C-alpha positions in Angstrom: 23.5 -13.3 9.8 23.7 -11.2 12.9 26.5 -12.0 15.4 24.2 -12.0 18.9 20.4 -10.5 19.9 20.1 -7.2 21.5 17.7 -7.9 24.6 14.7 -5.6 23.6 13.4 -7.0 20.0 10.1 -6.5 18.1 8.1 -9.4 16.7 8.6 -7.8 12.9 12.2 -8.8 13.4 10.7 -12.6 13.1 8.7 -15.1 11.6 6.1 -16.7 13.8 5.2 -20.3 13.2 3.2 -22.0 15.8 3.7 -25.4 16.6 1.7 -28.5 18.8 3.7 -28.6 21.9 4.4 -32.1 22.1 5.7 -31.8 18.6 8.4 -28.9 19.7 9.5 -31.1 22.9 10.5 -34.0 20.5 12.2 -31.7 18.0 14.5 -29.3 20.0 17.1 -32.0 21.1 17.6 -29.8 24.4 14.8 -31.3 25.8 14.3 -27.7 27.7 11.8 -27.3 30.6 11.0 -24.2 29.0 9.6 -25.7 26.6 6.5 -26.2 28.6 5.2 -22.8 28.6 2.9 -21.6 26.1 4.5 -18.3 25.2 7.4 -19.5 22.8 10.7 -19.8 22.0 13.0 -18.3 19.6 14.6 -20.5 16.9 18.6 -18.9 16.7 19.1 -20.4 13.2 21.7 -18.0 12.9 25.5 -19.3 12.6 28.2 -18.7 15.2 25.8 -16.5 17.0 26.7 -15.6 20.7 23.3 -16.3 21.8 21.7 -15.2 25.4 19.9 -18.1 27.1 16.9 -15.9 26.8 15.5 -12.9 25.2 13.3 -10.3 25.8 10.6 -9.3 23.1 8.5 -6.4 23.8 6.4 -8.0 27.1 7.6 -11.2 27.0 10.4 -12.9 28.1 11.3 -15.8 25.9 13.9 -18.9 25.7 16.8 -18.9 22.8 17.9 -21.9 21.4 21.3 -22.0 20.0 21.8 -22.7 16.4 22.5 -26.3 16.5 19.7 -27.8 18.5 17.5 -24.9 16.4 18.3 -26.2 13.4 17.9 -29.8 13.9 14.5 -28.9 16.0 13.2 -26.7 13.0 14.0 -29.3 10.1 12.1 -32.2 12.3 9.3 -30.1 13.0 8.8 -29.0 8.9 9.1 -33.0 7.9 7.3 -34.4 10.8 3.6 -34.7 9.7 2.6 -36.9 12.8 3.1 -33.6 14.7 -0.5 -32.1 14.3 -3.8 -32.9 17.0 -1.8 -31.9 19.9 -3.9 -29.3 22.2 -1.7 -27.1 23.4 1.2 -25.3 21.5 4.1 -22.7 21.3 4.9 -19.9 19.2 8.2 -20.3 17.1 9.9 -17.2 16.5 12.8 -17.5 13.5 15.0 -14.6 13.2 14.6 -12.6 10.1 18.1 -11.5 9.9 18.9 -15.1 8.8 16.7 -14.6 6.2 17.4 -11.4 5.2 21.1 -12.1 4.7 20.3 -14.6 2.0 18.0 -12.1 0.6 21.2 -9.1 0.3 23.7 -11.7 -0.9 21.7 -12.8 -3.9 20.0 -9.0 -4.4 16.7 -10.5 -4.2 14.0 -9.1 -2.8 13.8 -10.1 1.0 11.0 -12.2 2.2 7.4 -11.3 3.6 6.4 -14.5 4.7 7.9 -18.1 5.6 4.7 -20.7 5.5 6.3 -23.2 7.4 3.6 -25.1 9.2 4.3 -28.6 10.8 5.0 -31.2 8.9 5.2 -28.9 5.2 8.5 -30.4 4.2 7.5 -34.1 4.7 8.2 -34.9 1.2 10.9 -32.3 0.8 14.1 -34.3 0.0 16.1 -31.0 -0.8 15.4 -30.2 3.4 16.1 -33.5 4.3 19.8 -33.8 2.6 20.9 -30.4 3.5 19.8 -31.2 6.9 21.5 -34.7 6.5 24.8 -32.7 5.5 24.8 -30.1 8.7 23.8 -33.0 11.3 27.1 -34.7 10.2 29.1 -31.4 9.7 28.1 -30.6 13.3 29.6 -33.6 15.1 31.8 -33.5 17.7 34.1 -35.9 15.4 33.9 -34.2 12.6 36.5 -31.8 11.0 34.6 -29.6 9.2 35.5 -26.0 9.7 33.4 -23.1 10.3 33.8 -22.4 7.1 32.0 -25.6 6.0 29.0 -25.2 8.3 28.2 -22.0 7.2 28.0 -22.8 3.9 26.2 -25.6 4.6 23.7 -23.3 6.8 23.5 -20.9 3.8 22.1 -23.1 1.3 20.0 -24.5 3.9 18.5 -21.0 4.3 18.3 -20.3 0.6 16.4 -23.4 0.2 13.5 -22.2 2.7 13.5 -18.7 1.8 12.8 -19.9 -2.0 10.3 -23.3 -1.2 8.4 -21.5 2.0 9.4 -17.8 1.2 8.4 -16.8 -2.2 12.4 -15.8 -3.0 12.9 -15.6 -6.8 15.7 -17.9 -7.3 19.0 -15.8 -7.8 20.0 -14.8 -11.3 22.3 -13.1 -13.0 21.6 -9.2 -13.6 19.5 -8.6 -16.6 21.5 -6.9 -19.6 21.8 -3.3 -18.0 20.3 -3.7 -15.1 22.2 -3.2 -11.3 24.7 -5.8 -9.7 23.3 -7.6 -6.8 25.7 -5.4 -4.8 24.2 -2.7 -6.4 20.8 -3.4 -5.8 21.4 -4.3 -2.3 23.1 -0.9 -1.9 20.4 1.3 -3.7 17.4 -0.5 -1.9 19.1 0.2 1.7 19.7 3.5 0.9 16.2 4.1 0.0 15.1 2.6 3.0 17.0 4.5 5.1 15.4 7.7 3.9 11.8 6.5 3.4 10.9 10.8 3.8 13.2 10.8 0.1 15.9 12.4 2.3 18.5 11.2 -0.1 19.1 11.8 -3.9 18.7 9.9 -6.7 22.7 11.3 -7.6 23.8 10.7 -4.3 22.4 6.8 -5.0 23.7 6.4 -8.5 27.5 7.8 -7.6 27.6 5.0 -4.4 26.5 2.9 -7.2 29.6 4.2 -9.5 27.0 5.1 -12.1 25.3 8.2 -13.5 21.8 9.1 -12.2 20.0 8.6 -15.6 22.1 5.1 -16.3 21.3 4.1 -12.6 17.2 4.9 -13.0 17.0 2.6 -16.1 19.3 0.3 -14.4 17.2 -0.1 -11.2 13.8 -0.1 -13.5 14.9 -3.3 -15.2 16.0 -4.6 -12.0 13.1 -4.3 -9.8 10.6 -3.4 -12.7 9.6 0.0 -11.2 11.5 3.2 -11.2 13.4 4.4 -8.1 10.1 6.8 -7.1 7.8 4.3 -7.1 9.6 1.6 -5.6 10.2 4.2 -2.7 6.3 4.5 -2.6 5.7 1.3 -2.5 8.3 0.6 -0.1 6.4 2.8 2.3 3.2 1.2 2.1 4.8 -2.2 3.0 6.1 -0.3 6.3 2.6 1.4 6.8 0.7 -1.8 6.5 3.5 -3.6 9.4 2.5 -0.6 11.6 -0.8 -0.3 11.0 -1.3 -4.2 12.0 0.6 -3.2 15.1 -2.3 -0.8 16.3 -1.8 1.9 18.9 -0.4 4.4 16.9 -2.4 7.2 15.0 -2.5 7.2 11.5 -0.9 10.5 11.1 2.2 9.4 13.4 2.5 6.3 10.3 2.5 9.1 8.1 5.2 10.9 9.5 7.2 7.9 10.5 6.8 6.2 6.5 7.9 9.4 4.8 4.8 11.2 4.3 4.2 15.2 4.1 0.5 14.5 6.7 -1.9 12.0 6.7 -3.9 13.0 3.8 -1.2 12.3 2.0 -0.7 8.9 3.2 -4.4 8.2 2.4 -4.4 8.9 -0.7 -1.3 7.4 -1.9 -2.4 4.1 0.5 -5.9 3.9 -1.5 -4.0 4.1 -4.7 -1.8 1.7 -3.9 -4.2 -0.5 -2.5 -7.4 0.2 -3.2 -8.3 0.8 0.5 -8.0 3.5 3.0 -5.9 2.9 5.5 -9.0 1.9 8.5 -10.7 -0.4 5.8 -7.4 -1.9 4.8 -7.0 -3.0 8.7 -10.8 -4.1 8.7 -9.8 -6.3 5.9 -6.7 -8.2 7.9 -9.0 -8.6 10.7 -11.5 -10.7 9.1 -9.6 -12.3 6.9 -7.5 -16.6 8.3 -4.8 -15.6 10.8 -1.7 -15.8 8.8 1.5 -17.7 10.6 4.1 -15.0 9.5 4.5 -11.7 10.3 4.9 -8.8 7.7 8.1 -7.6 6.6 10.4 -5.9 8.4 11.9 -2.7 7.3 15.0 -3.4 5.7 18.8 -3.1 7.8 
């Protein structure tokens, strides 16, 4: 989890959950007056972060709730089934960095969505127990160390990511697969070089393996060869950019590492069954999701 926020962030850097305004007032124990606005607020569930009072996200300046109150608020909202029905609502933005850190720690794929509407966790005994542990650790009279609080929060975020985000349970590497740190390193290296600017030899060497050994191990860990994985990531990132609108397809193609728009369109259609324009049209006619598509790996 990051130790602070930049003043300008993209909506793609957050999971967005819409909640009744009255429920937010009840759940966030700091009772902030800014919850009266209809725009939204950032629940900072990062531990130890030096959180500003507000954050500018694109055109909106949103208030930020610090870690302790935000965690209590998130758990309360997730477990409160009686909060539905308010006419007014507010958007809650949960930083992806908190959940990215969990996935990276275990060498798992980062989650693409977080389905956590109000009341979704009302029967979640594990969440209730972890929240209780965190509450006790955060009490002023508690002698809990920062390390203890971090461990409880890591378990809390892992549970949320697994149960509501589809994160695959951490497991030991398959025999012949990459270790979690090797898989994390390889994914990040490939993501930072979507145009294929980093060679397989370079990534393999960073993992302490030969190119042939790395390729076999990567395929065993992910189910696809490195080149195929890279192509899938290019398309995932392109989907994010298409949904943001305003950017020409030719520019998206270059930003995602394709040689030109024609190459991008052919690859997109091969992997999704739609051209980019038809895919966007299909998304416009589908039900509105409560989570934003995945961001680029850091």
